[in-house]
C-alpha positions as CSV (number, residue, x, y, z in Angstrom):
1,X,-0.2,0.1,-0.1
2,X,2.7,2.4,0.9
3,X,5.2,1.5,-2.2
4,X,2.1,2.2,-4.3
5,X,1.6,4.9,-2.9
6,X,4.9,6.9,-3.2
7,X,5.2,5.5,-6.4
8,X,1.6,7.6,-7.4
9,X,3.6,10.7,-5.8
10,X,6.3,10.3,-7.8
11,X,4.8,10.0,-10.6
12,X,3.1,13.0,-10.0
13,X,5.9,15.0,-9.1
14,X,7.6,13.7,-12.4
15,X,4.8,15.0,-14.3
16,X,5.2,18.1,-12.6
17,X,8.6,18.7,-13.1
18,X,9.7,18.8,-9.7
19,X,11.6,15.1,-9.6
20,X,13.5,13.7,-11.9
21,X,12.7,10.6,-13.4
22,X,16.2,9.0,-12.6
23,X,15.8,10.5,-9.2
24,X,12.4,8.6,-8.4
25,X,13.6,5.3,-9.6
26,X,17.1,5.5,-7.4
27,X,14.6,6.4,-4.4
28,X,12.3,3.1,-5.1
29,X,14.9,1.0,-5.6
30,X,16.6,2.1,-2.2
31,X,13.2,1.6,-1.0
32,X,12.5,-2.0,-2.0
33,X,15.9,-3.2,-0.8
34,X,15.0,-2.8,2.6
35,X,14.8,-5.6,4.7
36,X,10.9,-4.5,6.1
37,X,9.6,-4.2,2.9
38,X,6.5,-6.5,1.9
39,X,7.6,-9.6,-0.1
40,X,5.8,-12.1,-1.4
41,X,8.4,-14.5,-1.8
42,X,9.5,-14.1,1.6
43,X,5.6,-14.8,3.0
44,X,5.3,-17.6,0.9
45,X,8.9,-19.4,2.3
46,X,7.6,-18.9,5.8
47,X,4.4,-20.2,5.1
48,X,6.4,-23.3,3.8
49,X,8.1,-23.1,6.9
50,X,5.3,-23.2,9.0
51,X,3.8,-26.5,7.1
52,X,6.6,-28.4,7.1
53,X,7.8,-27.8,10.6
54,X,3.5,-29.3,11.4
55,X,4.6,-31.9,8.7
56,X,8.0,-32.6,10.5
57,X,6.0,-33.0,13.9
58,X,3.1,-34.8,13.0
59,X,5.1,-37.5,10.7
60,X,7.7,-37.6,14.2
61,X,3.9,-37.9,17.0
62,X,2.7,-40.7,14.4
63,X,5.7,-42.9,14.9
64,X,6.1,-41.5,18.5
65,X,5.8,-45.1,19.9
66,X,7.9,-47.3,17.2
67,X,11.0,-45.3,18.0
68,X,13.6,-45.7,21.1
69,X,13.7,-42.4,23.7
70,X,17.3,-41.8,23.3
71,X,16.7,-41.8,19.7
72,X,13.7,-39.3,19.6
73,X,15.6,-37.2,22.1
74,X,18.9,-36.9,20.0
75,X,16.8,-36.5,16.8
76,X,14.7,-33.7,18.1
77,X,18.2,-31.9,19.2
78,X,19.6,-32.4,15.9
79,X,16.7,-31.1,14.0
80,X,17.2,-28.0,16.2
81,X,20.5,-27.7,15.6
82,X,20.4,-28.3,11.8
83,X,17.5,-26.0,11.4
84,X,19.4,-23.1,12.9
85,X,22.9,-23.8,11.6
86,X,21.6,-23.7,7.5
87,X,20.0,-20.8,9.2
88,X,23.0,-19.3,10.1
89,X,25.4,-20.4,6.8
90,X,22.0,-18.7,4.7
91,X,21.9,-15.3,6.3
92,X,25.8,-15.0,6.1
93,X,25.6,-15.6,2.3
94,X,22.6,-13.3,1.7
95,X,19.7,-15.3,1.3
96,X,17.9,-13.1,3.9
97,X,14.4,-14.9,3.0
98,X,15.4,-18.6,3.1
99,X,17.4,-17.8,6.5
100,X,14.0,-16.7,8.2
101,X,12.5,-19.6,6.8
102,X,14.8,-21.8,8.4
103,X,14.6,-19.8,11.6
104,X,10.8,-20.3,11.7
105,X,10.9,-23.9,11.2
106,X,13.7,-24.2,14.3
107,X,11.6,-22.3,16.4
108,X,8.4,-23.9,15.7
109,X,10.4,-27.0,15.8
110,X,11.7,-26.0,19.4
111,X,7.9,-25.7,20.5
112,X,7.1,-29.4,19.3
113,X,10.1,-30.6,20.8
114,X,8.8,-29.0,24.5
115,X,5.4,-30.6,23.9
116,X,6.8,-34.1,22.8
117,X,9.3,-34.4,25.4
118,X,6.9,-33.1,28.1
119,X,4.7,-35.7,27.3
120,X,7.4,-39.0,26.9
121,X,8.4,-37.6,30.5
122,X,5.8,-36.9,32.2
123,X,7.0,-33.9,33.1
124,X,5.1,-31.9,35.8
125,X,3.6,-28.0,34.6
126,X,0.6,-26.7,32.6
127,X,0.5,-25.5,29.4
128,X,1.4,-21.9,30.1
129,X,4.7,-23.3,31.5
130,X,5.6,-25.1,27.7
131,X,4.4,-21.4,26.2
132,X,6.4,-19.4,28.3
133,X,9.7,-21.6,27.6
134,X,8.9,-21.8,24.1
135,X,8.8,-17.6,24.6
136,X,12.2,-17.5,26.1
137,X,13.6,-19.8,22.7
138,X,12.1,-17.5,20.5
139,X,13.4,-14.6,22.0
140,X,16.9,-16.2,21.9
141,X,17.0,-16.7,18.5
142,X,15.7,-13.2,17.8
143,X,18.0,-11.9,19.6
144,X,20.8,-14.3,18.1
145,X,19.9,-13.8,14.7
146,X,18.4,-10.7,14.4
147,X,15.4,-12.1,13.1
148,X,12.2,-10.1,12.6
149,X,10.1,-13.7,11.6
150,X,11.7,-15.3,15.1
151,X,10.4,-11.6,16.8
152,X,7.2,-12.2,14.8
153,X,6.6,-15.6,16.7
154,X,7.6,-14.6,19.9
155,X,4.6,-12.0,19.7
156,X,2.2,-14.8,18.9
157,X,3.7,-16.9,21.4
158,X,2.9,-13.7,24.0
159,X,-0.7,-13.8,22.9
160,X,-1.0,-17.3,23.7
161,X,0.3,-17.4,26.6
162,X,-2.2,-14.8,27.5
163,X,-5.2,-16.5,25.7
164,X,-3.8,-19.6,27.8
165,X,-4.1,-18.1,31.2
166,X,-7.3,-16.3,30.4
167,X,-9.0,-19.7,29.7
168,X,-7.3,-21.6,33.1
169,X,-9.6,-20.7,36.2
170,X,-6.4,-19.7,38.2
171,X,-6.2,-16.2,35.6
172,X,-7.5,-14.4,38.4
173,X,-6.4,-11.1,40.3
174,X,-5.5,-13.4,43.4
175,X,-4.6,-16.4,41.1
176,X,-1.3,-18.3,40.4
177,X,0.3,-14.4,39.4
178,X,1.3,-15.8,36.1
179,X,-1.0,-12.9,34.5
180,X,1.4,-10.3,36.0
181,X,3.8,-12.1,33.8
182,X,2.1,-10.5,30.5
183,X,3.3,-6.9,30.7
184,X,6.8,-8.3,31.3
185,X,6.5,-10.1,27.9
186,X,4.5,-6.8,26.2
187,X,8.2,-5.3,27.0
188,X,10.1,-7.9,26.0
189,X,8.1,-8.1,22.2
190,X,8.9,-4.2,22.0
191,X,12.4,-4.3,22.6
192,X,12.9,-7.4,20.3
193,X,10.8,-5.2,17.7
194,X,13.3,-2.2,18.3
195,X,16.4,-4.8,17.9
196,X,15.2,-6.7,15.0
197,X,13.1,-3.9,13.5
198,X,10.2,-6.1,12.4
199,X,7.8,-3.3,12.6
200,X,4.7,-5.3,12.0
201,X,5.2,-7.2,15.2
202,X,4.9,-4.2,17.4
203,X,1.3,-3.9,16.6
204,X,1.3,-7.5,18.4
205,X,2.5,-6.4,21.4
206,X,0.4,-2.9,21.4
207,X,-2.6,-4.8,20.7
208,X,-1.6,-7.2,23.9
209,X,-1.4,-4.7,26.0
210,X,-4.9,-3.5,25.7
211,X,-6.3,-7.0,25.7
212,X,-4.9,-7.4,29.2
213,X,-5.9,-3.6,30.5
214,X,-8.9,-4.7,29.3
215,X,-9.3,-7.9,31.3
216,X,-8.1,-6.4,34.5
217,X,-11.2,-4.3,34.1
218,X,-13.0,-7.0,33.3
219,X,-12.1,-8.6,37.0
220,X,-11.9,-5.6,38.8
221,X,-14.8,-3.4,37.2
222,X,-14.5,-0.2,39.3
223,X,-14.9,3.4,38.4
224,X,-11.5,3.9,39.6
225,X,-9.8,2.0,37.4
226,X,-11.6,2.7,34.4
227,X,-10.7,6.6,35.1
228,X,-7.2,5.4,35.7
229,X,-7.3,3.6,32.6
230,X,-8.5,6.8,30.4
231,X,-6.0,9.0,32.4
232,X,-3.3,6.7,31.5
233,X,-4.2,6.7,27.8
234,X,-4.7,10.6,27.2
235,X,-1.3,11.3,29.2
236,X,0.6,8.5,27.0
237,X,-1.2,10.4,23.9
238,X,-0.2,13.6,24.7
239,X,3.1,12.4,25.4
240,X,3.7,10.9,21.6
241,X,1.6,13.4,20.1
242,X,3.0,17.2,21.2
243,X,5.8,18.0,19.3
244,X,7.4,19.5,22.8
245,X,7.0,15.9,24.3
246,X,10.7,14.0,24.9
247,X,8.7,10.7,23.5
248,X,7.6,12.6,20.5
249,X,11.0,11.8,18.9
250,X,10.3,8.1,19.4
251,X,7.0,7.5,18.8
252,X,7.6,9.1,15.2
253,X,10.2,6.7,14.9
254,X,7.5,3.6,15.8
255,X,5.0,5.1,13.2
256,X,1.1,5.5,13.6
257,X,0.9,2.8,16.7
258,X,1.7,4.4,19.5
259,X,-0.7,7.7,18.9
260,X,-3.1,5.4,17.7
261,X,-3.2,2.6,20.4
262,X,-3.0,5.1,23.6
263,X,-6.0,6.8,22.2
264,X,-7.6,3.4,21.8
265,X,-6.6,3.1,25.4
266,X,-8.1,6.6,26.3
267,X,-11.4,5.6,24.6
268,X,-11.3,2.1,26.3
269,X,-11.5,4.2,29.7
270,X,-14.5,6.0,28.3
271,X,-16.3,3.4,27.7
272,X,-15.7,1.8,30.7
273,X,-16.5,4.9,32.2
274,X,-19.9,5.2,30.9
275,X,-20.3,1.6,31.6
276,X,-20.0,2.8,35.2
277,X,-22.3,6.4,34.9
278,X,-25.2,6.1,36.9
279,X,-28.1,8.2,35.2
280,X,-27.7,11.7,32.8
281,X,-26.3,13.7,35.8
282,X,-23.3,11.6,34.9
283,X,-23.2,11.0,31.6
284,X,-23.9,14.6,30.2
285,X,-20.6,15.5,31.2
286,X,-19.3,12.4,30.3
287,X,-20.3,12.7,26.8
288,X,-19.0,16.5,26.4
289,X,-15.7,14.6,27.9
290,X,-16.3,12.3,25.3
291,X,-17.0,14.3,22.2
292,X,-14.0,17.0,23.5
293,X,-11.6,13.7,23.3
294,X,-12.2,13.2,19.9
295,X,-12.3,16.2,18.8
296,X,-8.7,16.8,20.4
297,X,-7.6,13.2,18.8
298,X,-8.4,14.5,15.6
299,X,-6.6,17.7,16.1
300,X,-3.6,16.7,17.5
301,X,-2.8,13.5,15.5
302,X,-5.5,13.4,12.9
303,X,-3.6,14.7,10.1
304,X,-0.6,12.7,10.2
305,X,-2.0,9.5,11.3
306,X,-5.3,8.6,9.6
307,X,-5.7,5.2,12.4
308,X,-6.4,8.1,15.1
309,X,-8.4,10.4,12.8
310,X,-10.7,7.6,11.8
311,X,-10.9,6.2,15.1
312,X,-11.8,10.1,16.5
313,X,-14.3,10.1,14.1
314,X,-16.0,7.0,14.8
315,X,-16.2,7.7,18.2
316,X,-17.8,10.8,18.1
317,X,-20.1,9.9,16.0
318,X,-21.4,6.5,18.1
319,X,-21.4,9.1,20.6
320,X,-23.9,11.6,19.2
321,X,-26.1,8.4,18.2
322,X,-25.8,7.3,21.6
323,X,-26.8,10.9,23.3
324,X,-29.7,10.7,20.3
325,X,-30.9,7.2,21.9
326,X,-30.8,8.4,25.4
327,X,-32.5,11.6,24.6
328,X,-35.4,10.7,22.1
329,X,-37.9,11.4,24.7
330,X,-37.2,15.3,24.8
331,X,-36.7,15.9,20.8
332,X,-36.1,19.6,21.6
333,X,-32.9,18.7,23.9
334,X,-31.8,16.1,21.2
335,X,-32.0,19.2,18.0
336,X,-30.3,21.6,20.6
337,X,-27.4,19.3,21.3
338,X,-27.3,18.7,17.8
339,X,-27.3,22.7,16.9
340,X,-24.9,23.3,19.7
341,X,-22.6,20.6,18.8
342,X,-22.8,21.5,15.2
343,X,-21.2,25.3,15.8
344,X,-19.0,23.6,17.6
345,X,-17.8,21.4,15.0
346,X,-17.5,24.2,12.6
347,X,-15.5,25.9,14.9
348,X,-13.4,23.6,15.4
349,X,-12.9,22.9,11.6
350,X,-12.3,26.6,10.9
351,X,-9.4,26.7,13.1
352,X,-8.3,23.4,11.9
353,X,-8.4,24.7,8.5
354,X,-6.5,28.0,9.4
355,X,-3.9,26.0,11.5
356,X,-3.4,23.5,8.6
357,X,-2.8,26.1,6.1
358,X,-0.1,28.4,8.1
359,X,1.5,24.9,9.0
360,X,1.4,24.7,4.9
361,X,3.0,27.9,4.2
362,X,5.6,27.8,6.7
363,X,6.6,24.5,5.1
364,X,7.0,26.4,1.7
365,X,8.9,29.2,3.0
366,X,11.4,26.8,4.5
367,X,11.3,25.0,1.6
368,X,12.6,28.0,-0.5
369,X,15.1,29.8,2.1
């Protein structure tokens, strides 16, 4: 998507004489040569690695009882070493796609080995323990080979750990405590993303953070916790959206994710506050706050962050419909609210348009300076 958009922009600038064709071709070639660029061939290699891993593990499992125990263990270790050594050889020779596929094979085989050895020796523990060991192995592979594919697997395994804990009866605030390991897994995935440049995997970490905080509120549905989620999301959103903030530069390097997911956390807190509100006396100021947050998010980050803009529009529209539904009995009140809201939105739109024109004019002046 992004590649097609910049190519269209280059063609437009070339037609207007703003860019030389040779320069456009050079920039596109540089972009296509990046490791993080989407490649159908690399994706198919990774899918092939997943299918081969499943085939190997099913084949071994089908003949498990017929294989001597020592041969089983040695065979599993040999598979792990073979895949990782071949991956190192391919990566050293510049065959990045094949190396990534072999690392996927090795990492998935490691997970299968944990399950098969645990079954063979009747090792105690539950699925969460095995998934945590598998996650640690994926992290080790990602760090050793600086592998984006291993980082993606680690991100999915972090989700698997969370899902297993939530489905477990002990996954409560006063349970076995494993549920509090999830934030550590999130931090680990984000650190791996920055180290291995696995940009897509950061969304797995951000969504897991939202899911964990949402689960926390479901387990403890209190107004103070809902307000805390809203406040935390709003503070982080302002920190990553305001240019004067020390977090702004790091958030810009990470793309649209920090702004969108922090804004989504603030919205999640507002939804929880709506659930805790009792009567129109509490819902009316909360609705005004929700509309203000939606418009504020659009003004602060909507111009550069399409995801925040879309979420802000959605929250604004849903809140308006919600207010209309709860005040349907007083049509005059609803129409008056729409009238005031229309004037407010028009005023905000006027301010935003003026601000965008000034910023555009300043950018042009700096370009000609």
